[in-house]
N, C-alpha and C positions, 0 to 999 in steps of 0.2 A: 873730673871729666877727661876722658881720653881724647887725644887730638887726631889720631889716625888708627885705622883698623889693624889689629894684630891679634895673635893668639893669646887667650886669657885662661883657658881651661875651665871657664865657668859654664854651667848648664845654659843651653841656648834659651833665649826668651824672645818672644815676638813683640815685646815692648819697644817701640821706636827709640833709637839712641843716635841722634845726630853727632857727627864728628866735626869738631871745630876746625881742624886742619883742612879737611875737605872743603868746607864752606869758605875758608880763607883763600884757598887756591882758586876756587871758582870765581869769587869776588875779585881777586887780584887780576886774573886773566881778563875778566869783563872790564875792569877799570883801565888796564893797560890798552885795550883796544879802543875804549872810548876816548882816552887821552890822545892816542895816535890819530884817530879820525878828527878830533877837534883841532889838533895842530895842522893837519892837512887842509881842513876847511879854512883856517886862518891864513895859511900860506898861499893857497891857490883859489880860494873862493868856492871850492867844490869838495865833495867827499871822495869821489872816485871809487866807490864801492858798489857793486851790483846788488840787486835784490837777492840773487842766489847766494852771493857771498855772505850776506847777512844771515840768511837761513842756515847755511852750512855752519857758521860760527856758533849759533845758538844750539843747533843740533849736536855739534861736537861737544859743547860745554855740558849739555844734558847727558850725553853718553859718558863723559868723564865723571860727572857727579854720580850717575847710576852705578858705574863700576867701582867707585871708591867708597861711597857712603853706605850706611845701613839700608837694607839688609844684605845686599850683594857683597859689599866690601867686608862686612863682619863675617859672613858665612865663608867667603873665600879665604880670608886670612887665618881663620882658626878652627874651621869645622868641616868643610867639605872640599876635597880636591877637585871635584867636578865644577864647583862654583869658582874655585881658584883658576881653573882652565877657562871658564867662561869669561872671567875678568881679563885674562890675557887676550882672548879673541876680541873683546869689546875695545880694549885699548888699542890693539894693533890694526884691527880690520874695520873699526867704526870711528872711534874718536880721532885716531891719527890721520886717516885720509880726509876726514871732514875738516880738520884744522888746516890741512894743506890746501884744500879747495877754498877755504874761507880767507886765505891770506892774499891780499892784493899784491900785484907785482911791485908797485912802487914802494910799499911798506917793506917787502922782503929785501929789495935792493938797498933801502936806507939802513936797515938793521945790519945787513952783511957788511956794508961799507963802514958803518960806525964801529962795529966790533971787529973789523978786519977778518971776517970769517968767510969771505967769498971763495977763496981757494979751498978751504976745508970742506965747505958744502959742495963745491964742484967735484972734489975728490970722492966724497961720500956718495954723490949721485951717479958715479960710474957703476954700471950694472954689476960687474964682477965684485967690486968692493961692497956694494949694497947687499948683494946676495950673501957674502961672507958675514957681514954685520948682522943681518936678519937671522940667518940660520945659527950663527954662533951664539947670539943672544937667546934664541929659542932653546938650544941645548944647554947652555950654561945656567939659565935661570930656572930650568926644570929638573936639574939634578937633585936627588934627595938631600945632599948636604946644603945646597943653596937654599932650597925651600925651607927646610927645617931650621936653618940658622937665621934667615932674614925674617921669616914670619913670626919669630919669637919676640920681636921688639917692634915698637912703633916706628923707630927710625929705619930699621931694616925693611919693614913692610912698605914704608913710604918710598924708600930707595928702589925697591923692586918694581913698584907701580910706575915710578918715574922712568926707570930704564925701559920698561915696556912701551911707554908712550913715546919717548924720544927716538928709540930705535924703530918704532913703528912709523914715525914720520920720515925717518931716513929711508926706510924700505919703500915708501911710496913716491919719493922724489923722482926717480927715473921714469915714473909713469905719469904723474899729474903735477909736477913741480910748477909753481907760478912762473919760474924763469924758463923760457922755451929752450935756452941753450943747455939746460940740465936734463931735459927730457930725452928719452931714446926716440930717435926719429922714425925708425923702422917699426911698422905696426907688428909684423911677425916677431921681431926681436923683443918688442915691448911685451907681447903676450907670453913669449917663452920665459922672459925674465920674471914676470909676475908669478908664473907657475913654479919656477925654480926657487923664488924667494919666499913664497908663502905656502906652497902646497906639496912640495916633494919631501923635504927633510922631516917634516912633522910626522910623517907616517912611521918613521923608525922608532922614536921614543914613544909615540902613540901605541905602536904594537907591543912594546915592552909593558906599558901600563895595562893594556887590555888583556894580555895573555898571562901576566904574572899571577901566580897562585898565592902570593903573599903580599901584603901591603909594603910599598917601597918608601912611603913618606911616614916617618915616625910621628910627626906632628898631627897628621890626620888620622893615624891609627889609634892614638890614645885620646883624641879629642872626644868630647861628649857627642853622642850620636844624634843626628838630626835626620831621621827617616831612612837612612841607608846604612848598611854595614860598611866597614872600612874597605873590604875587597870590592863590593858592588860599586861603591863611590869611586874607587880607583879605576875600575873598568869603564865606568861612564866617562871619567876624565880622559882616559885613553881614546875612547871613541870620539870625543869632542876634538881632541888634538888631531886625530887622523883625518876626520871629514868635516870639521867645523868651518874650516876656511874655504873648502871647495865651492860651496854655492856663491860666496862673495867673489872669489877669483873668476869663476866662469861668467858671472854676471858682468863684472868689469871688462873682461876680455870681449864679451859680446857687444858691450857698449862701444868699446874702442873700435871694433871692426865695423859696426853700423855707422859710426861717425865718419870713419875713413871712407866707407863706400859712398855716403852722402856727399862728402867733400869732393870725391872723384866725380860723382855725377854732376854736382853743381859746377865744377870746373869745366866739364864737357859742354854744359848747357850755357855757359857764360858767353855773351856776344863777343866775337872776335877771337875766341879760343880755338885752337886747331882741332878739327874734327877727326875722330878716329875712324878709319875705314870700316864699314860694316861688312858682314859676311857676303851680302849680295853684291856689294861693290867689288870685293875681292874676286868673287867668281866671274863678274863681268870683265874685270881687267885681265884675268887669267885666260878668258876665252878670246 
């Protein structure tokens, strides 16, 4: 029994094939969270986790499992470049931000203090460095050499998936980090950062994949066909890389601006807060 999805060169079969390594990772993450919450309850008498954080965690775990296990994981690892690209999008744009949203502030501070990682995470959370990490990972992990080399073994395929998840978490820290001091304070800058980190650079390699007349990935070119030719599969992968992140990015940007507007409005309406002059008052004072 194989423990992680990788290229096998075997004809594709729709017979379900669970991967032990994927289930072990999912169970381990669930167990670690349960132990952390149990210790927190024993120490403080409460759990200090919101209902939303509970939902975010289980949804993140579900996204991780879907992207890694059969059939998505198997198709992406050894048959279709388009599914490979879908895996990248799920790891970085779904699972990663959900894990960040699910992490309570007290737990993050405990882990960073225990592992002495606070300075490292603070450095990674700086917008410039986070942009470099996100875009560098995107380019490095989608070169033909990287894909053809890592997808050929279970260890390499696991390493590729893990890199996507970890760098995806790093990419989202300046936007939704549980630690307020690590988030970009300016709403316009936060929006510009998100677009630069996830939506701009992807258009370049996506264009190469879409308009190339020959397959660039040897592993997917020689793989047993599953409904698409090698060139059609590659063009679909390029289209996903170019525009797949756009809906998520703009949705998050819209949420950020709506929440900022609501916070400004609530601040103006709060008793005792300084009132902003209206246009009528300004005209009266000018007269």
